[in-house]
VODREN-710915 format. One record per residue (C-alpha): residue in three letters; x, y, z. Coordinates in steps of 0.02 Angstrom, whole numbers, padded with zeros to 5 digits, always signed. Last residue first. Layout:
<nodes>
ALAXYZ...
</nodes>
This chain:
<nodes>
PRO-02683+00165+01936ARG-02813+00030+01915GLY-02884+00015+01744ILE-02874+00108+01584PHE-02721+00244+01560VAL-02679+00384+01448ARG-02499+00457+01490LEU-02404+00631+01461THR-02227+00605+01550SER-02143+00753+01620GLY-01981+00796+01670VAL-01854+00631+01741GLY-01752+00736+01877PRO-01894+00820+01964SER-02069+00706+01949TYR-02208+00759+01819GLY-02359+00675+01771ILE-02485+00717+01624ALA-02644+00608+01634GLY-02772+00541+01530TYR-02871+00433+01628VAL-03003+00274+01603PRO-03076+00195+01752GLY-03153+00023+01705LEU-03237-00088+01554PRO-03416-00010+01611THR-03348+00150+01627ASP-03286+00281+01779THR-03209+00436+01718GLY-03046+00530+01724LEU-02962+00678+01673TYR-02771+00704+01749ILE-02660+00827+01839SER-02496+00738+01917ALA-02353+00757+02040GLY-02216+00675+02088LYS-02077+00707+02222ARG-01935+00584+02284LEU-01878+00595+02459GLN-01700+00638+02505GLY-01612+00519+02613SER-01660+00415+02740GLY-01806+00349+02782LEU-01794+00163+02774GLU-01600+00121+02762SER-01625+00017+02920ALA-01742-00088+02819ARG-01618-00106+02689ASN-01630-00076+02499TRP-01728+00065+02497ALA-01853+00144+02393ASN-01935+00336+02390GLY-02087+00432+02424VAL-02179+00582+02393GLU-02346+00625+02293LEU-02437+00776+02254SER-02614+00755+02154THR-02726+00847+02034GLY-02886+00807+01974LEU-03025+00841+01826VAL-03154+00703+01839LEU-03293+00656+01715GLY-03466+00591+01745ARG-03511+00425+01833THR-03509+00344+01644LEU-03627+00261+01536ALA-03679+00440+01463LEU-03551+00593+01534LYS-03613+00700+01675THR-03501+00861+01704LEU-03362+00919+01803ARG-03327+00825+01972GLN-03169+00901+02049GLN-03048+00798+02113TYR-02901+00833+02243SER-02750+00728+02295LEU-02632+00703+02415ARG-02515+00541+02410MET-02374+00469+02524LEU-02265+00317+02486ALA-02151+00218+02554VAL-02037+00084+02484GLN-01930-00057+02558ALA-01840-00196+02460GLY-01797-00079+02324SER-01879+00008+02161VAL-01911+00162+02094GLN-01924+00141+01904PHE-02050+00022+01951PRO-02185+00096+01848ALA-02099+00235+01741TYR-02084+00400+01835GLY-02164+00571+01820SER-02319+00510+01925LEU-02239+00435+02095GLN-02350+00321+02116LEU-02514+00393+02058PHE-02485+00372+01886GLY-02322+00257+01861GLY-02177+00248+01969LEU-02145+00140+02124GLY-02070-00029+02156TYR-02066-00173+02276ARG-01975-00346+02267PRO-01789-00280+02200THR-01689-00425+02125ALA-01541-00519+02224GLN-01630-00546+02372GLN-01504-00524+02513ALA-01589-00369+02573GLY-01751-00497+02606ASP-01771-00396+02783SER-01937-00335+02683LEU-02054-00203+02716GLY-02170-00117+02607VAL-02270+00046+02644ARG-02422+00158+02555LEU-02512+00294+02604TYR-02655+00379+02525ALA-02760+00545+02554SER-02904+00611+02474LEU-03012+00769+02434THR-03156+00788+02344HIS-03236+00942+02284ALA-03423+00949+02182ARG-03510+00959+02361TRP-03380+00943+02511THR-03309+00771+02480GLN-03197+00664+02589VAL-03093+00507+02559GLY-02973+00401+02668GLN-02839+00292+02600ALA-02726+00172+02685GLN-02606+00043+02618ALA-02496-00089+02714GLU-02364-00226+02661PHE-02262-00317+02783HIS-02116-00439+02752ARG-02006-00556+02857LEU-01909-00699+02790GLU-01795-00824+02907GLY-01638-00879+02788LEU-01583-00879+02606ASP-01558-01065+02608GLY-01474-01100+02439VAL-01483-00967+02278ASN-01517-01091+02135GLY-01703-01137+02183GLY-01731-01188+02364VAL-01759-01066+02515SER-01857-00929+02597ARG-01928-00966+02766GLY-02061-00896+02852GLN-02154-00720+02930MET-02297-00647+02826TRP-02386-00486+02858ASP-02516-00399+02777GLY-02616-00251+02766GLU-02777-00151+02717VAL-02863+00004+02769ARG-03003+00095+02668TRP-03091+00248+02705GLY-03252+00326+02636HIS-03331+00460+02542THR-03314+00524+02369PRO-03213+00385+02292PHE-03153+00392+02108TYR-03126+00227+02076ALA-03168+00079+02202HIS-03332+00157+02255ASP-03422+00202+02418LEU-03254+00167+02516GLN-03269+00081+02688ASP-03144-00048+02656PHE-03061-00145+02799VAL-02927-00280+02757ALA-02830-00380+02873SER-02709-00501+02838LEU-02587-00625+02945HIS-02472-00749+02852TRP-02390-00903+02891GLY-02237-00969+02812ARG-02148-01031+02645GLU-02040-00933+02506THR-01981-01007+02353TRP-01801-00960+02262ARG-01767-00965+02084VAL-01637-00832+01992PRO-01613-00830+01818HIS-01444-00752+01752ASP-01357-00603+01745PRO-01375-00558+01931GLY-01368-00382+01991THR-01250-00224+01952TYR-01329-00152+01804ASP-01225-00003+01744SER-01179-00070+01561GLY-01379-00050+01510ILE-01492-00181+01441LEU-01457-00330+01515ARG-01614-00474+01514PRO-01654-00526+01698ASP-01758-00703+01733ASP-01835-00692+01903ARG-01914-00842+01944TRP-02031-00858+02106ALA-02121-01003+02201GLU-02249-00952+02336ASP-02304-01056+02481VAL-02410-00981+02590TRP-02516-01040+02743GLY-02647-00958+02844PHE-02740-00814+02950ARG-02862-00711+02866PHE-02975-00559+02939GLU-03113-00462+02851GLY-03184-00310+02813LEU-03339-00189+02880GLU-03488-00268+02781ARG-03516-00378+02953TRP-03332-00439+03014THR-03265-00557+02910LEU-03170-00697+02976GLY-03054-00830+02921VAL-02955-00989+02876ASP-02830-00985+02738LEU-02737-01096+02636GLY-02642-01028+02487VAL-02515-01084+02345ARG-02418-00949+02246ARG-02329-00981+02076GLN-02222-00800+02021ARG-02124-00766+01860ARG-02055-00599+01853GLU-01966-00572+01677LEU-01851-00408+01699GLN-01779-00305+01582ALA-01613-00221+01613SER-01519-00058+01661GLN-01651+00081+01606LYS-01585+00258+01589GLY-01548+00374+01724GLU-01658+00450+01867PRO-01691+00299+01962ASP-01504+00269+01937ASN-01498+00053+01939TYR-01655+00052+01836LEU-01761-00104+01798ALA-01895-00114+01685ILE-02014-00255+01745GLN-02117-00392+01630GLN-02238-00471+01708GLY-02292-00661+01753GLY-02415-00775+01839VAL-02475-00913+01928SER-02611-00929+02052ALA-02684-01048+02185SER-02829-01030+02310THR-02890-01110+02470ALA-03018-01044+02589PHE-03103-01058+02758PHE-03243-00946+02819SER-03295-00880+02987ARG-03440-00743+03030LEU-03430-00605+03146GLY-03587-00498+03172ASP-03556-00469+03367PRO-03546-00645+03418LEU-03510-00796+03338ALA-03574-00965+03288TRP-03461-01073+03187ASP-03559-01126+03032LEU-03417-01108+02898PRO-03422-01009+02735ARG-03322-01097+02582TYR-03234-01008+02476TRP-03122-01087+02327GLU-03019-00983+02241THR-02931-00999+02064GLY-02814-00887+01977LEU-02722-00877+01808THR-02611-00712+01775PRO-02541-00637+01610ALA-02448-00465+01642SER-02425-00395+01470GLY-02576-00483+01364VAL-02706-00625+01463ARG-02772-00583+01623LEU-02908-00730+01701PHE-02967-00743+01854ASN-03097-00899+01930ARG-03202-00895+02091TRP-03287-01036+02165GLU-03408-01003+02310SER-03489-01091+02458GLY-03642-01045+02506HIS-03666-01172+02642GLU-03817-01266+02546ASP-03687-01296+02409LEU-03607-01237+02261TRP-03682-01064+02299HIS-03601-00922+02198ARG-03496-00973+02037ASN-03392-00821+02002HIS-03284-00800+01821ALA-03177-00658+01800LEU-03113-00599+01616LYS-02954-00492+01607LEU-02894-00412+01435ASN-02706-00336+01460PHE-02608-00215+01374THR-02452-00130+01429SER-02346+00028+01343HIS-02191+00133+01370GLY-02136+00233+01218ARG-02079+00383+01314ASN-02239+00473+01255ASP-02353+00358+01375ALA-02459+00212+01351SER-02583+00097+01479PHE-02706-00030+01440ASP-02810-00148+01559LEU-02975-00212+01517GLY-03120-00296+01585LEU-03244-00439+01572GLN-03364-00494+01719LEU-03428-00689+01702TYR-03558-00753+01817ASN-03611-00942+01841PRO-03768-00926+01969GLY-03837-00836+01874TRP-03921-00770+01718PRO-04110-00765+01768LYS-04044-00683+01928ASP-04154-00766+02090GLN-04291-00685+02133LEU-04336-00652+02309ASP-04464-00624+02428PHE-04429-00604+02608VAL-04581-00659+02709LEU-04614-00587+02872GLY-04744-00648+02994GLU-04925-00622+03053SER-05031-00690+03162GLY-05215-00714+03135GLN-05247-00897+03135PRO-05270-00887+02934THR-05114-00808+02934ARG-05053-00637+02901GLU-04915-00601+02785LEU-04801-00442+02786ARG-04700-00426+02639TYR-04512-00406+02591ASP-04426-00378+02433ALA-04247-00459+02353ARG-04262-00439+02180LEU-04130-00484+02026TYR-04048-00581+02172ASP-03888-00656+02191GLY-03776-00502+02227THR-03745-00539+02393ALA-03795-00365+02427ALA-03963-00399+02388LEU-03987-00501+02546ARG-03902-00375+02640THR-04006-00244+02587ALA-04170-00362+02627ASP-04080-00377+02803ARG-04078-00189+02824GLU-04254-00158+02781ALA-04324-00276+02884ARG-04231-00194+03030ALA-04278-00019+02971VAL-04458-00070+02975ASP-04472-00161+03138PHE-04573-00300+03166THR-04585-00352+03357GLN-04472-00484+03386GLY-04558-00667+03408PRO-04467-00750+03244ARG-04304-00649+03225THR-04256-00498+03105GLU-04069-00455+03101LEU-04016-00572+02973MET-03873-00636+02903ASP-03846-00782+03041ALA-04002-00849+02962ARG-03889-00932+02835GLY-03984-01083+02799GLU-04134-01011+02785PRO-04032-00911+02631LYS-04018-01078+02533THR-03981-01028+02338GLN-04032-01075+02173GLU-04215-01098+02199THR-04269-00934+02269GLY-04426-00867+02269GLU-04488-00875+02452PHE-04383-00843+02614ARG-04456-00860+02794VAL-04467-00783+02963PHE-04621-00831+03082ALA-04739-00779+03217LEU-04666-00578+03206THR-04751-00478+03338SER-04838-00350+03261PRO-04841-00164+03277SER-05003-00095+03287ALA-05091-00041+03141GLN-05099+00136+03095GLN-05289+00185+03085GLN-05310+00277+02905GLN-05368+00441+02867ARG-05456+00429+02699ARG-05629+00478+02790ALA-05567+00608+02869ARG-05516+00705+02711TRP-05679+00655+02632ARG-05759+00733+02782ALA-05638+00891+02791TYR-05688+00916+02614ALA-05881+00926+02647GLU-05838+01047+02778GLU-05747+01158+02690SER-05866+01145+02545VAL-05835+01060+02384LYS-05749+01100+02208LEU-05788+01014+02067ASN-05888+01162+01982GLN-05720+01251+01992MET-05634+01148+01883ARG-05620+01234+01735LEU-05577+01385+01821VAL-05429+01297+01906LEU-05358+01261+01725ALA-05208+01373+01742GLU-05163+01290+01918ALA-05157+01139+01848GLN-05027+01196+01742LEU-04926+01262+01858GLN-04934+01149+01986GLY-04858+01016+01860LEU-04721+01127+01823ALA-04683+01141+02000VAL-04674+00944+02041PHE-04574+00928+01882GLU-04455+01065+01947ARG-04440+00989+02101ALA-04415+00830+02041LYS-04249+00873+01923ASP-04132+00729+01978PHE-04264+00616+01908ASP-04206+00659+01748ALA-04244+00507+01648SER-04420+00549+01567THR-04336+00693+01474LEU-04367+00900+01528LYS-04344+01002+01387GLU-04516+01097+01394LEU-04621+01006+01529THR-04777+01082+01474PRO-04906+00993+01589ALA-05060+00916+01499ILE-05200+00938+01610LEU-05369+00870+01526VAL-05528+00902+01619ASP-05707+00807+01580ASP-05850+00891+01549PRO-05848+00898+01360HIS-05817+00693+01369LEU-05663+00615+01323THR-05660+00469+01244ARG-05535+00532+01099LEU-05392+00555+01242SER-05393+00366+01258GLN-05357+00337+01070GLN-05214+00474+01059VAL-05126+00403+01232ASN-05139+00249+01124GLN-05055+00289+00973GLU-04936+00410+01091THR-04875+00228+01185LEU-04838+00134+01035ILE-04712+00288+00971ASN-04645+00294+01123ILE-04581+00145+01128MET-04524+00147+00955GLN-04415+00325+00976ALA-04345+00242+01134THR-04280+00101+01034VAL-04222+00204+00896GLY-04108+00312+01018THR-04042+00159+01112PHE-03976+00100+00953THR-03919+00270+00891SER-03957+00386+00727LEU-04134+00428+00792THR-04080+00586+00891ASP-04061+00698+00755ARG-04226+00662+00680LYS-04323+00727+00824ALA-04408+00631+00961LEU-04601+00602+01004PRO-04676+00660+01147THR-04649+00596+01318GLY-04818+00560+01430ILE-04881+00681+01544ASN-05069+00688+01522VAL-05142+00713+01667VAL-05348+00683+01671ILE-05461+00745+01790LEU-05625+00651+01759ARG-05812+00670+01793GLN-05941+00519+01807ALA-05812+00384+01892GLY-05893+00217+01919MET-05745+00120+01931GLN-05777+00075+01729ARG-05733+00247+01697ALA-05578+00251+01774VAL-05527+00087+01676ASP-05590+00182+01519ILE-05466+00342+01546PRO-05317+00239+01560THR-05192+00346+01510ASN-05040+00229+01450ASN-05141+00083+01387VAL-05053-00024+01306LEU-04852+00016+01307GLY-04893+00117+01453GLY-04919-00022+01561ASP-04758-00073+01598GLY-04716-00244+01604LEU-04788-00396+01666VAL-04741-00584+01670ARG-04902-00665+01724GLY-04907-00848+01844ASP-04979-00737+01968VAL-04870-00589+01982GLU-04705-00605+01897VAL-04621-00421+01875PRO-04531-00385+01723ALA-04340-00320+01717PHE-04320-00151+01722LEU-04218-00038+01564GLY-04257-00132+01401PRO-04444-00136+01421VAL-04510-00020+01583SER-04567-00121+01720MET-04662+00008+01790SER-04850-00048+01815SER-04748-00203+01892ARG-04691-00095+02023LEU-04846-00015+02061ALA-04920-00184+02085THR-04791-00273+02174ALA-04795-00115+02306LEU-05007-00133+02320ASP-04986-00332+02344GLY-05145-00419+02286ASP-05304-00328+02222SER-05374-00217+02073LEU-05206-00224+01947VAL-05283-00204+01762VAL-05184-00309+01636PRO-05174-00248+01454GLN-05147-00370+01331GLY-04977-00414+01232THR-05005-00597+01243GLU-04833-00637+01331MET-04778-00464+01400ASP-04950-00451+01509THR-04943-00260+01481ALA-04979-00174+01666VAL-05124-00045+01717ALA-05137+00023+01893ARG-05322+00026+01976PHE-05372+00119+02135PRO-05514+00146+02268THR-05467+00294+02384PRO-05451+00251+02550LEU-05408+00078+02501GLN-05528-00058+02514ASP-05567-00049+02326PHE-05385-00092+02297SER-05423-00272+02370LYS-05329-00353+02486PHE-05309-00227+02627GLN-05212-00256+02757ARG-05048-00211+02700ALA-05105-00007+02670ARG-04990+00061+02796LEU-04857-00021+02739THR-04860+00051+02562LEU-04738+00175+02593ARG-04594+00072+02652ARG-04629-00064+02518LEU-04606+00079+02389HIS-04455+00148+02459SER-04376-00049+02451GLU-04442-00064+02269LEU-04368+00099+02203GLY-04218+00041+02275ARG-04210-00126+02205SER-04267-00078+02018SER-04098-00102+01956VAL-04068-00018+01775PRO-03982-00139+01625GLY-04128-00248+01629VAL-04152-00451+01599PRO-03954-00466+01621ALA-03880-00548+01465LYS-03830-00737+01445ILE-03685-00828+01384GLY-03692-01006+01303THR-03833-01135+01321ALA-03746-01245+01445ASP-03734-01091+01558ILE-03642-00917+01569GLY-03709-00760+01656LEU-03651-00568+01612GLU-03610-00437+01713LEU-03553-00251+01678LEU-03539-00120+01802PRO-03428-00224+01925SER-03296-00150+01839ILE-03138-00278+01849GLU-02975-00309+01983PHE-03035-00166+02113ASP-03202-00220+02112GLN-03158-00402+02163GLU-03118-00336+02322LYS-03280-00259+02366ARG-03374-00432+02341ARG-03277-00532+02462GLN-03269-00366+02568SER-03456-00407+02600LEU-03584-00247+02521GLU-03635-00127+02601ARG-03506-00014+02598ARG-03536-00018+02396ASP-03706+00051+02414VAL-03849-00078+02335ARG-03838-00137+02168ASN-03886-00074+01994ALA-03918+00098+02076PHE-04103+00150+02019VAL-04132+00218+02198ASN-03963+00272+02209GLY-03951+00411+02066TRP-04133+00458+02118ASP-04069+00507+02295LEU-04251+00512+02373ARG-04294+00675+02485LEU-04376+00767+02357VAL-04503+00633+02299GLU-04544+00597+02501ALA-04576+00759+02548GLU-04684+00779+02379ILE-04785+00619+02417GLN-04813+00679+02615GLU-04870+00870+02537ALA-04975+00778+02414SER-05065+00678+02556LEU-05032+00501+02600GLY-05189+00393+02601SER-05167+00235+02500ALA-05238+00307+02372TYR-05116+00440+02349LEU-04963+00320+02353GLY-05036+00215+02209GLY-05094+00377+02108VAL-04910+00431+02123ILE-04844+00253+02081ALA-04976+00225+01947GLY-04936+00388+01859MET-04760+00331+01870SER-04829+00175+01767THR-05005+00192+01721GLY-05143+00262+01853ALA-05315+00252+01882ILE-05384+00340+02039VAL-05560+00357+02108ASP-05653+00458+02237VAL-05541+00617+02220PRO-05593+00773+02303ILE-05582+00956+02247ARG-05539+01049+02396GLU-05450+01189+02289ARG-05281+01176+02392GLU-05289+00978+02388LEU-05324+00977+02189VAL-05190+01101+02169LYS-05054+00994+02288LEU-05115+00843+02179VAL-05071+00919+02006GLY-04888+00969+02084VAL-04880+00766+02125HIS-04930+00731+01951ALA-04769+00830+01886LEU-04677+00685+01955GLY-04731+00580+01802ARG-04594+00658+01693ALA-04471+00538+01796GLY-04555+00409+01698GLY-04701+00441+01586GLY-04842+00371+01634SER-05013+00441+01629LEU-05123+00483+01805VAL-05318+00471+01780LEU-05419+00544+01918GLY-05600+00520+01946ILE-05742+00613+02014ARG-05897+00539+02051PRO-06026+00682+02024ARG-06078+00802+02166SER-06256+00792+02235ASP-06234+00698+02407GLU-06094+00821+02440PRO-06225+00993+02417ALA-06150+01102+02264THR-06024+01217+02276LEU-05995+01410+02332GLY-05823+01486+02274PRO-05884+01580+02120GLN-06073+01637+02153ALA-06211+01528+02110GLY-06366+01612+01988HIS-06420+01485+01872ALA-06297+01533+01739LEU-06140+01544+01870PRO-06166+01342+01898VAL-06159+01337+01694LEU-06003+01434+01693PRO-05884+01308+01699THR-05956+01211+01565LEU-05947+01355+01449VAL-05795+01335+01366VAL-05808+01123+01365MET-05977+01151+01280LEU-05909+01287+01154TRP-05773+01157+01093GLY-05911+01024+01081ILE-06034+01132+00980LEU-05879+01215+00873SER-05827+01023+00829LYS-06009+00974+00778GLN-06020+01119+00673LYS-05856+01077+00596LYS-05907+00902+00547LYS-06072+00948+00490GLN-05982+01074+00370THR-05879+00930+00309ALA-06016+00829+00277CYS-06102+00945+00175PRO-06234+01056+00230GLN-06420+01029+00149LYS-06458+01149+00012MET-06646+01198+00045
</nodes>
């Protein structure tokens, strides 16, 4: 007889395997069982659930869990990788599918992965620098050179949510003790070997498994640097079998390989490389499935691993695919009584709130947070409160010093419990560099260009002193430095004291117009030197007060252009010395293109103006203030703004203040409307249009502005107000805000302007 060839044998084997997969659900029916009736609980196989990684695509796992619960299919062990580890770990800790879904849909995913905390939570010191240089690009510097951040996306928000959701499991050191035994898979980034996490802190294990290379910073656990488990075992079928699973339900939502047209960029090639590595180990794992295992592979269409804002769609698609395979899982179903007993075993008795025996800090070598206990609300002897601990972790993160600012409850051998803040210093700190750019050009031939560099040295001493330096090179060169030292004065209601000393030199070119609606009269080169000493108070995250001594030296050097110029034709020098009082309160959610919040700032100075070549100008007083309020309804944002500058220096030969430029009487050129007193009111409307890569989206806006300048305080508000309007497109980028605008003012007409930087 002719023996079948190897190819025929392979086809026969494949056919038999296929028939076994199809006929397995019918086995109970062949023995007389009826649909919906189940085998006794003690005879059912041990069911393992395997959840793969895939970023946002892993939210489809929640939909699968909903179907398993509805169909009364108990899960005995869970193994997961990356987002599969997060969903699986939360389910293993005792949360239901409905509870996990509620958390997933409730989260503001845009803020979960924000590089820093909500701007309104920052100290005023951190907020102020936003107006000079975008906070989106931060580098480090040391003796070895420039250092880049280890991950462009922050995991702080994710860690905070994982910590809160896993607090109920804090008493379990082994993951076998969880309501459902669990394993998370990570990658040892030094050896490239898989690491199966089976004990320790559950929140840390979940975060470690999702440390996607190039996005999130790796996590150090027990001396090992751990990254995303998807690199080595994205579908941990072998891990579930090692846990004793006899039947597997495997959910594979991995990202498919991209097409050729996405491989023309660095990010596209990098993502494809990770996907290739992941897909190779996924296929290897899937080849080990048995005929009676169930594979669920949701069709997620064009949804990507980054589409966290489409959580509801992912859950629905996962549920849809699981429902399509319900018949394949009928023999895993148990009776209502058996399922009720299984659910009861998963219910945990909530631990009673602990009285904190201690509060301490771990993990930081560069900072001394224990010396700044005034930053925290939590104190030893208090009853542990989750919301209070989260606020304290947020305050620590808001300092900008830490890559991670987490917390955990820790039990001592004596049985008491305390709160530990687990901090990780930024590897690229404590010397930070930020780069920025200012550029403007219009159709009338006016243009400016500046490069900006800011240096911040944090924690010069145990008090938290800081040294800040600022350099601007270009049309308006500036060099400034400030030393800032928190003081140890004990004050109530969140007030903290500080001392600061600063110095700066700078210059700018100013176009002067004798008639704001005529031609330019002169070009003024203004130079300024300033030295200041301040004591102040910060009030929580709302803002700060300063009181101090100011010494400013001025030099104005005019160059005549038109015949109508009436000012001095020679350099003018003078010095202003006196006391000043300033305050700023800032609750804007963003420095540029804010959607909510308000900001108020003002500065009063009183002293004398003396020296130089103008003699004693006598007593000097001036006041400057700005206020802004912003409110958003859906994609529509309305903003109101007020600016005032007042001075009794009418005898000053050149104007102190100026209006003009984008959003400051938009049709006019910068400083085209000038004087010793100015006032401006602006109402603007913005609509967010669409998302753009590396930005917060494209914005369409328009503004209406009224204001003027006067030479004497007695003239303030007199005469007809000047008007301006603009329509613009804008977006916020790592180098700063970018605008394209058309401005208009009666009397001067329209101006087309391109602008990068602060308006």
